[in-house]
N, C-alpha and C positions, 0 to 999 in steps of 0.2 A: 750809293747803297747804304741803308741804315746799318750801324755797327751791330755786332753779334749780341751785345747786352740789350740793345733796344729790341731786337728781334725776339729775344727770350722773354722780355717783359710783355710784348704784344701777345705772345702765346697764352698768357694768363689774364688777358684783358686789362693790363696795367698801363697801356699807353694813354697819355693824357689827351691826345687829340681825337680819341674815339668818343662820339656823342654818347651820353649816358644811356639812351634808349637802345643803343646797339651793343653795349658791353656784354650782354648775356648771349650774344650770337658768337659762337666759338668755332663754327665750321661753315662751309658752304651749304651743307644740308640744313643748318639752322635757318639760313636765309630763305630756303624753299618753304619751310614750315611757316615762317612769318609772312611770306608772300601769299600763301594759300589763304591766310586770314584777311589780308589787306585787299587783295584783288577780287573783283567780281568773277564769278565762276567762268564766264566765257573767256575772259582774258587769261586767267590762270590756266585754263584748259588749253588755250592756244599755245602758250609757252611750254607747258609741261608735256603736251601730247606728242604723239608720233603717228606714223602711217599704219593703217589697218590694225593688226593685232599687237603692234609694238615689239615684235620679236627682235628686230635689229637694234632698237634702242636698249632693250634688256641685255642683248648679247654684247653690246659695247661695254657695259659695266662688267659683265662676267669675264670678258677678255683680260681686263686688268686684275681682277680678283684671282685668276688662275696663276698669274705670274708671282713668283716668290723671290726674295732677295738672298744674296749670299754676301754678308757684310765682311769687311776687313776691320780688324781691331788694332788698337795701339798705334794709330796713325795720327800725327800732329795735324789737326784740322783747324787750328786756331785762326789761321788766315784765310779760311775758305771764302769763296765768292761765287755767286751764281750769275754774274754778268755774262751776257751773250751778245755776239756781234753777227748780224745778218744785214745784207744790203749796205755794207759799209757804215752801219750805225750800231752803236753799243747800247744795249738795253739792260736795265737793272735786274731783270729776271728772264728766264727762257720761255715765258708764256705771255699771251696777249688776249684781247677780247675779240671773240668771233662776231661776225655780223649778225644782228638781231633785228628782224623786221618789226615795224610799227611800234618801236620802243617808246615813242612819245605818247602813246595811248596808255601804256602801263605805268610809266614814270613821267613826272612833269619834266618836259624838255629832255626826254630820255636820251636822245642821240647826243646832245651836248653834255649831259651828265656823265655818260659813259666815256666820251672822248676826253673830257676834261680830267676825269679821275685817272685815266690811263696816262695822259700827259704829265700830270702831277706826280705819278708814281714811276714814270719813265718806262712804260711798256707800250706796245702798239695797240691801237683799237682799230677795228675794221668797221666802217660805217656801212650799213645795209642800203642797197638800192631800193628796198621796200620800206623807205623811211618817210617820216612825216614832217621833217624840218629840212629846209633847203641845204644842199651840200655846202654852199658857200658860207652859210651861217656857222655850220659845224667846223669847217676848216679854219675859219677866222678865230673860233674859240679854242681850237686845238690843232695847230698847223701840222703836227706830225701824223695825223690820222690817215689811215688808208681808206680807199673807197672800193666797195664791192658792187658789181653790176650784174644784172641779168640782161643779156643782150636782147634788145627788141628784135622782132621777127623780120624786119626789112632793113636793107643796107643803109638807106638814107637816115632813118631814125637812130640806128646803131652808131653810125659815124658821128651824128650830131651829139649823141650822148657822150661819146668819148671826147669829143672836142670840148664839151662843157666841163667834164671832169678835169681836163688839162687846164682850162681857163680858170677853174676854181683854185688851182694851185696844188692839187694832190700829186704826189710823186710815185705812189704805189697803187696800181689798179689790180683788183682781184676780180677775175671773171668766174662766176659759178656756172658749171657746165653740166650738172646732174639733174636739170629740170627741163627736159624737152616738153613735158606736160606736167600739170599739177598733180600732186599725190592724192590718194584716196585717204583723207583724214576724217574718218567717221567720228572721231572724238569731237571735232569741231561742230558737227551737226548736233551731237548729243548735248553739248554744252551751250548751244545757241550762238556759236561764233560763225561769222562770215566775213568775207572781204569783198567790198566794203561792208561795214556793219549795217544791218537793216533795222530801222526803228521798230520796236515791238513792245508790248506790255511786259513780256518776260525780260527783255533787255532792260527796261526801265526799273523793274523790281530788283534785278540784280544790282543795278547801280545804287538804288536807294538803300539797299541792305548793306552797302559798304560805304558809309558816309565819308570816311577819311579819304578814300580814293575819289569819290564823287566830287567832293569840295576841293581837295588838295591837288588833284591831277586834272580831272575832266573839266570841272567848272572853271578852275584857274586858267586852264589852257584856252577855253572859249573866251573868257573875259580879256585875257592879255594878248591872244594871238588869233582869235577867230577859229572857225571850223578847220581842223587839220585836213590836209590833202596829201595824196601821194605826190611827193615833190621831186623825186629823183629817178623815177623809172625811165624817163625820157628827157630830152633837152627842154621840154616845156612842162608846165604843171599838169598833174594828172587828176584823177577823180577825188572827190571829197571822201573822207573816212566814214562819215555817217550819212547815208543817203538811201532813199527808198528806190531810186531808179538807176543810180550810177553803176556801171560795170567796169571792173578793173581789167584793163586790156592786157592780156597775157597770151594772146594767140600768136601763132607763127613760129614758135621756137622749136617745133618738131622737125624743121628742115635745116636747122643750123648744123654746121659741120666744121671739121678742122680748117677748111679754107677760110671760114669766117674768123677763126682765131688768128690765122696767118695774116689776114687783112688788118686786124686790130694791132698785131705786132708791128706791122709796117707804119701804122698811123700813130701808135703810142710810143713815145721815146723814154718814158719812165720805167720803173720796175713793173713787170707783168707777171702776175701770179695766177695759176689755173687751179681752181678749187673744185673738188669733187672727184678726184682721181682714185681709183681702186684697182686698176689693172696696170701691170708693169709695161705692157706695150703702149698703153695710153700715156704713161709717164715718159716713155722714150719719144713719143710723138710730140709731147710738150717741149722736151729738150730740143728736138730737131727744129721746131718752129721758132725757138729762141726765148722760151719762157724763163724768166729769172728765178722762178720758184713754183712749187706745186704744193697744194694742201691735200694730203690723203684724208678723205672724208666720205662718210655715207650720210652726210647732212643730219647727223645726230639721230638717225633712224626715222627722219621725218619725210623721206621721199620714197625709196623702194624698200618695202618691208621684205626682209630676207636677204638684203644686201650684206655682204661679208663685213666683219668688223675691221676698221682701218688698222687697228693694232696687229691683226693677224697677217695682213699683207704688207705691212710697213717694211720688214726686213727684205722681202723680195723686191720691192720697189727701190729701196735704197741701193741694193746690190746692182740692180739693173741700170740705174742712172749713174752710178759710180762717181758721185761728187760733182757732176756737171751742172746741177741746179740745186737750189736750196729746197730741201724736203722738209715740209712741215706737216702737222697732223691736228685734227680735231675729232670730236665725237666721244663722249663718255668720261672725260676727265673731270674728277671731282675732288681729288686730293693731291697734295704735293708729291706723294709717292707715285701717283699716276703719271705726273709730269716726268719724273725720273725714269719710269719704266718705258715711256715712249722715247725718251732721249737714248736710253740704253739700246733700244732696237733700231736706232738710226735716225730718228727725227732730229732736226737741228733746232726746232721751235715748235710750240704747240699753242692751240687756241681753245678757249673755254667760252661757252655761250650762255646757256640757261642760268647758271648760278649768278653771273654778273647782272643779268636782267632782273632776277629776283632782288638782288642787292640794290639796284637802281630804283625799283618800285618801292621798296621799303624805306630806303635811306638816302636817295638821291646821290649826288657826287660823294658825300662822306660815306654813304653805305657801300658804294663801289670801291672806294679807297680802302675801307675796312676789309672787304672781301679779298682785294688784292693782297693786303698785308697778311691775312690769314693763310692764303695759299703760298705766299712767299716764305712765311715762317715755317710752314710744313716742308717746303723744299729745303730750307736751311737745316732744319733739324735732321731730316733724313740724310742729307749729305754728310753731316757730322757722324751720324751713327753708322753710315756705310763706309766711312773712311775715305771720303772724296773731298778734295780741296777746290776743284773747279769743274765747270760743266764739261770741259775737254776731257776729263778723266772718266766721264760716264760712258761706259761701253757695255757690250753684251755679257762680259764676264761678271757684271754686277748681278745678273739674274741666275738663279739656280735652275 
């Protein structure tokens, strides 16, 4: 972990390894503003958008804003550390990169950029099953990466996908369980986004009006790697990203049940994490099946609009499972203070999605590393001002 002096310098943009064009970016919110200018409207809308009216996405942020700190003063925090151990591995910070679909369309080799940055900063990244670079390529570039899967609708294809993930060398499998059907994302229609993308005059104009993305990401990808495909939804290659006729196969998930998770548990010998838990009884079912971890999540407000904020149910779920599985959380985290609030309510680790995708789009691997450093610096400063020397000291008494 970087020394405290280096962390303090980074807070004021003084680190020498930050590319000059990124030095004016001082927070994760700054990356969002930069990405809005860089990305075509459909792609920015896809990342930033949420389901229906966006009430859950907004509530995720409000949940953090409602919580206030009760700091301790005159505590010697000179030797503080934010190192965190889960699944027998020690990470430099208590946060990681959440799975982000089609990231290679918004950032050049986006899945690799995210995974490499995470590995270089010693935090975990979860590769999305809705990705455009083969999982084998990403794992070779960053062997500590986790893989997230949406289970196919039939047993044969589901088992084949799990076997492929194992053969690729991944040791942690994350199963997202909150998508029996696709959400009503009206914002995608309004911004001209679809999966796969449909060629149109509007789409072409959006690309032409953003030449840095068009040349630096899209054209560069086509020239070096050909048309992107959905590479990891199944054991075999899926549909092309840009097509007038291709249909992304997402059918059959509405009949998946806990018995399917139990079957995966028997087949998968590595760490198994269930993502999308909001109910204490579901958390207990995951424990009974043998999940090594759960991620309390409402999909960043992108699935069921009106779903409760993960931060609100986090204490109840932590109390229910009683330390029998690793409890993690995502949805709405934008500051180091948010990380500490989630840890205070019982999470052992948290994940952040959209901001890191914006960072990858704007700055590639260096951009993501800068975003990680900004969040890490905020965690460090807040720990100092709260009188906390280690992540193990973060508990509910931290909050007023």
